[in-house]
Backbone bond lengths (Angstrom), bond angles and torsions (degrees), N, CA, C in turn:
res aa  C-N    CA-C-N  psi(-1)  N-CA   C-N-CA  omega(-1)  CA-C   N-CA-C  phi
1 M - - - 1.514 - - 1.509 114.52 -
2 E 1.260 118.55 -42.17 1.461 122.89 176.84 1.582 111.68 -59.59
3 V 1.329 116.56 -43.70 1.494 119.59 176.68 1.546 111.72 -61.68
4 F 1.342 113.38 -40.60 1.434 113.54 178.38 1.539 113.74 -65.26
5 M 1.307 119.31 -34.42 1.461 126.12 178.10 1.541 110.03 -66.36
6 M 1.324 113.94 -42.61 1.501 116.70 178.26 1.518 113.01 -67.06
7 K 1.340 117.68 -35.18 1.453 121.40 177.20 1.522 110.85 -66.51
8 K 1.377 113.53 -42.36 1.411 119.63 177.66 1.580 113.51 -63.04
9 L 1.263 117.05 -37.60 1.396 126.01 -176.84 1.553 106.16 -72.14
10 K 1.356 119.33 -44.44 1.476 121.11 176.37 1.462 111.91 -61.10
11 S 1.339 115.30 -43.59 1.490 118.55 179.83 1.538 112.05 -63.44
12 K 1.276 117.23 -38.87 1.522 120.10 179.04 1.509 109.77 -67.79
13 L 1.402 117.12 -38.96 1.442 122.08 177.84 1.554 109.83 -65.61
14 M 1.266 114.41 -41.01 1.562 115.63 -178.23 1.620 107.15 -67.74
15 R 1.255 119.40 -36.84 1.453 119.17 176.19 1.399 114.08 -64.80
16 I 1.359 119.05 -37.27 1.485 119.58 178.75 1.544 110.41 -66.34
17 V 1.337 116.00 -40.15 1.478 122.85 -177.68 1.502 107.65 -64.53
18 L 1.356 115.62 -47.27 1.499 122.82 177.59 1.441 111.25 -57.47
19 F 1.397 116.76 -43.51 1.515 120.42 -179.59 1.511 109.98 -62.80
20 M 1.363 115.94 -43.19 1.513 119.84 179.33 1.487 111.45 -59.29
21 I 1.289 117.47 -46.42 1.424 123.40 -178.59 1.559 112.08 -61.35
22 I 1.313 114.58 -43.80 1.427 117.99 173.88 1.535 115.18 -64.15
23 L 1.327 112.07 -37.76 1.496 116.83 175.49 1.444 112.92 -60.07
24 F 1.377 118.33 -44.83 1.510 124.89 -177.77 1.607 105.20 -66.11
25 I 1.301 119.56 -40.42 1.401 118.92 -175.92 1.539 108.92 -67.73
26 F 1.225 123.21 -40.26 1.434 124.16 -170.46 1.542 113.03 -96.57
27 S 1.256 118.16 -10.56 1.422 120.74 -179.88 1.559 108.02 -87.65
28 S 1.339 116.13 168.11 1.452 121.71 -178.82 1.500 113.38 -87.52
29 C 1.294 115.90 13.32 1.477 119.26 179.87 1.499 110.97 -75.66
30 T 1.272 116.33 142.05 1.478 120.28 175.39 1.502 105.62 -128.87
31 I 1.253 113.29 140.94 1.469 120.80 176.74 1.547 108.89 -118.19
32 T 1.296 117.29 123.89 1.456 121.27 -179.67 1.530 107.38 -113.44
33 I 1.213 114.50 123.01 1.430 122.80 176.90 1.520 108.47 -115.32
34 G 1.376 114.93 118.70 1.434 120.19 -174.81 1.514 110.32 -124.42
35 P 1.336 117.99 161.79 1.490 115.67 178.47 1.514 108.66 -74.00
36 L 1.307 116.18 159.04 1.490 123.30 178.86 1.538 107.51 -69.74
37 T 1.344 114.24 134.23 1.456 115.81 179.42 1.464 115.00 -87.69
38 T 1.200 118.87 150.92 1.473 125.97 -178.54 1.522 111.93 -97.34
39 N 1.240 121.40 123.94 1.551 122.57 176.10 1.411 110.39 -96.38
40 Y 1.322 117.28 145.71 1.420 124.90 173.78 1.560 108.84 -125.86
41 N 1.322 120.21 148.66 1.399 122.59 173.24 1.523 106.80 -86.71
42 I 1.389 113.27 137.83 1.431 121.79 176.13 1.498 106.73 -131.83
43 T 1.372 116.29 134.59 1.548 118.53 173.48 1.433 109.18 -105.71
44 I 1.406 117.08 136.48 1.384 123.96 -179.50 1.569 106.32 -119.64
45 N 1.314 117.03 122.08 1.433 121.09 179.51 1.542 110.31 -108.48
46 N 1.345 116.52 138.40 1.434 121.73 174.84 1.465 112.07 -101.47
47 D 1.337 118.63 100.60 1.466 120.68 179.57 1.486 114.11 -100.53
48 T 1.285 114.38 26.09 1.465 121.94 178.94 1.502 107.47 -105.70
49 F 1.331 118.59 174.57 1.519 120.22 176.48 1.429 111.32 -98.33
50 V 1.385 121.81 9.74 1.499 125.04 177.24 1.467 110.04 -116.03
51 T 1.332 119.57 160.75 1.500 121.42 175.81 1.532 104.96 -80.99
52 I 1.336 114.02 141.52 1.393 120.17 179.67 1.579 109.93 -116.86
53 T 1.376 117.76 154.37 1.399 125.14 177.75 1.475 111.23 -111.28
54 I 1.264 117.40 131.41 1.492 124.16 -177.61 1.515 102.07 -103.60
55 L 1.381 115.53 119.85 1.431 120.95 176.93 1.527 108.51 -108.92
56 L 1.334 120.06 129.99 1.449 126.93 -177.05 1.479 111.17 -117.62
57 S 1.358 113.75 139.66 1.444 120.20 175.84 1.507 114.33 -74.12
58 G 1.285 120.34 168.81 1.433 124.29 178.03 1.461 117.84 79.62
59 G 1.307 116.56 21.40 1.469 121.44 178.10 1.521 112.98 75.87
60 L 1.321 117.48 10.73 1.515 121.08 179.71 1.572 107.25 -73.11
61 P 1.304 120.54 153.96 1.403 123.80 -178.49 1.540 109.81 -69.91
62 S 1.312 117.37 156.62 1.422 120.84 172.89 1.516 111.93 -93.56
63 Y 1.310 115.40 158.60 1.536 122.58 -177.26 1.469 109.97 -125.90
64 D 1.335 115.36 148.17 1.450 121.83 169.22 1.480 107.69 -110.26
65 I 1.383 114.38 137.57 1.409 120.99 177.90 1.550 109.49 -121.02
66 A 1.302 121.59 118.61 1.392 122.55 -175.12 1.546 109.27 -68.75
67 S 1.285 116.90 170.35 1.479 125.81 175.02 1.502 110.47 -58.65
68 G 1.380 111.80 124.75 1.506 116.48 -178.50 1.481 116.35 80.28
69 G 1.343 116.80 -3.65 1.469 119.93 -179.51 1.505 114.97 -91.94
70 S 1.281 117.24 -177.13 1.477 122.97 -179.26 1.534 109.83 -155.62
71 G 1.237 114.10 164.59 1.484 120.42 -177.92 1.572 109.56 -148.56
72 T 1.226 120.64 139.43 1.474 125.54 171.56 1.524 108.13 -115.88
73 Y 1.432 109.95 128.41 1.468 112.29 -172.61 1.592 104.66 -132.91
74 S 1.319 114.19 148.02 1.446 121.29 179.79 1.551 105.79 -101.98
75 L 1.309 113.73 105.34 1.487 120.54 -174.59 1.455 110.89 -119.42
76 P 1.385 115.20 154.83 1.496 120.62 177.61 1.444 110.85 -71.25
77 V 1.306 116.85 147.14 1.423 122.59 177.70 1.567 106.50 -59.53
78 G 1.340 119.95 140.72 1.513 125.07 178.42 1.549 105.91 91.21
79 T 1.264 126.05 1.77 1.450 125.40 178.66 1.624 105.61 -69.25
80 V 1.312 111.46 132.98 1.451 118.55 176.89 1.556 107.02 -95.64
81 I 1.346 112.36 129.76 1.429 120.23 -175.18 1.535 110.78 -112.77
82 V 1.243 118.53 123.28 1.508 120.81 178.75 1.500 106.54 -123.29
83 V 1.306 117.41 134.46 1.490 121.35 176.29 1.539 111.34 -116.48
84 R 1.321 114.25 130.85 1.457 119.51 175.59 1.553 112.69 -131.17
85 R 1.227 112.53 166.16 1.496 119.17 179.68 1.487 104.69 -79.53
86 T 1.345 117.09 128.40 1.477 121.81 -178.54 1.482 116.28 -62.87
87 S 1.284 114.56 -38.27 1.500 120.64 -177.05 1.530 110.07 -79.89
88 L 1.287 117.88 -21.06 1.478 124.28 178.88 1.479 110.38 -125.23
89 P 1.411 122.34 80.67 1.392 118.02 -171.33 1.492 123.34 -60.29
90 L 1.368 114.55 -12.50 1.476 120.25 177.51 1.546 112.61 -90.24
91 M 1.321 113.49 -6.40 1.480 118.56 -178.21 1.549 108.45 -91.09
92 Y 1.299 116.92 102.56 1.372 123.35 178.62 1.519 115.28 -95.83
93 F 1.345 118.68 146.31 1.405 118.89 172.42 1.494 109.91 -87.62
94 Y 1.357 113.31 151.50 1.536 118.74 -168.35 1.564 102.94 -117.98
95 I 1.271 112.28 152.24 1.524 123.24 -178.14 1.538 105.46 -70.00
96 D 1.368 115.25 128.57 1.478 124.13 -176.42 1.477 113.80 62.98
97 D 1.300 118.43 -166.54 1.448 121.26 -177.86 1.514 110.35 -106.59
98 D 1.307 112.89 49.21 1.514 122.56 -176.38 1.488 110.15 -78.01
99 A 1.310 118.26 127.92 1.449 122.76 176.37 1.554 114.79 -75.86
100 L 1.303 115.37 -14.78 1.444 122.16 -177.45 1.561 114.17 -78.36
101 H 1.304 118.11 -19.78 1.441 123.67 -178.15 1.524 114.50 58.31
102 V 1.298 118.71 45.80 1.427 121.71 -173.82 1.514 114.74 -89.43
103 D 1.343 118.55 -49.48 1.460 121.97 -174.75 1.492 109.18 -102.60
104 T 1.281 117.30 120.40 1.494 119.34 178.81 1.502 110.85 -110.38
105 D 1.375 117.63 6.48 1.437 119.38 179.93 1.538 111.65 -136.13
106 F 1.306 107.24 164.30 1.588 117.81 -178.50 1.489 104.30 -132.80
107 V 1.333 114.11 134.32 1.459 122.10 178.91 1.541 108.14 -105.83
108 L 1.312 114.88 120.30 1.461 120.26 -179.17 1.524 108.14 -74.20
109 D 1.376 117.48 117.55 1.395 118.99 -174.94 1.600 110.67 -125.08
110 G 1.305 118.47 12.86 1.396 120.70 177.92 1.519 110.97 176.35
111 A 1.317 113.05 -166.75 1.512 121.34 -176.12 1.518 109.54 -92.86
112 G 1.291 116.65 159.51 1.483 123.54 168.20 1.472 116.09 90.63
113 Y 1.308 120.90 10.67 1.411 121.88 -176.51 1.564 114.48 -88.63
114 T 1.286 119.25 139.24 1.420 122.30 172.93 1.542 106.25 -128.36
115 L 1.289 114.46 134.75 1.511 119.21 179.74 1.536 107.61 -110.27
116 Y 1.383 117.33 133.96 1.450 120.85 177.22 1.528 104.16 -116.58
117 A 1.347 116.59 122.35 1.489 121.98 167.80 1.556 105.79 -85.67
118 E 1.349 116.14 120.27 1.432 117.79 -175.42 1.497 108.23 -153.79
119 Y 1.371 116.81 165.20 1.430 121.14 178.25 1.502 107.18 -86.19
120 G 1.325 116.16 134.40 1.473 120.32 -177.50 1.568 109.22 -104.96
121 A 1.289 118.38 179.30 1.416 125.25 -179.53 1.546 108.87 -85.41
122 N 1.308 117.30 -43.59 1.482 122.48 179.95 1.556 111.87 -87.98
123 N 1.312 113.32 -41.78 1.445 121.55 -175.62 1.581 106.14 -112.45
124 P 1.292 119.56 121.71 1.465 116.48 -178.26 1.516 113.94 -70.92
125 Y 1.329 116.87 -14.26 1.485 119.99 174.66 1.546 106.83 -129.96
126 S 1.328 112.70 103.98 1.521 117.74 179.89 1.505 110.87 -127.65
127 L 1.317 115.16 157.23 1.442 126.40 175.04 1.490 107.75 -113.29
128 R 1.319 116.46 120.43 1.362 120.71 170.46 1.489 111.81 -96.76
129 V 1.312 120.93 124.21 1.434 127.49 -178.51 1.517 111.69 -106.22
130 T 1.301 118.32 123.00 1.413 123.47 174.08 1.472 109.81 -124.29
131 R 1.384 113.46 152.31 1.439 118.39 -175.88 1.521 108.05 -128.95
132 V 1.312 119.46 121.29 1.433 125.36 -179.74 1.565 107.04 -106.72
133 L 1.296 118.03 111.11 1.460 119.71 179.02 1.516 110.23 -94.62
C-alpha cells in the first residue's frame, strides 16, 4: 500500500511540474538571467567656472557638478559618460584636448579613473582622464 501511495505522489508531482513547464512555454512571461554587473567608483572633477551635467547611459540618473566641485559615483562597468555644459545643453566636453571634437563620451572599463572637466588649449571644453591603479 505504501509503495502504491509513493507512486501516486510521484505521478502527481510529475504532472504538476509538466503543467508548469507548459505554462511557461505558452505564456507571455519571459525570464532574463544575466551575469552580475561589477560597479566601479569614478570621480569627476569640474575645473571650469560653469556648472556641468554628467549624462550616464543605461537609464542611470544625470548629475550636476558646480564649478570647482566634484562627485564620486559607483557605476557599472561599461557605463558611457558624457559631460555637457548645463547652461548650454548642446555644448559637450570632448575627451582630451583634441581640436577635432571627435569623442564626446568616455566608457568606464575598470577601476581607478578620474575625469576632469577643464578648458583646454585646442578645445575650449575638454575632459582629461587619469587612471590611478
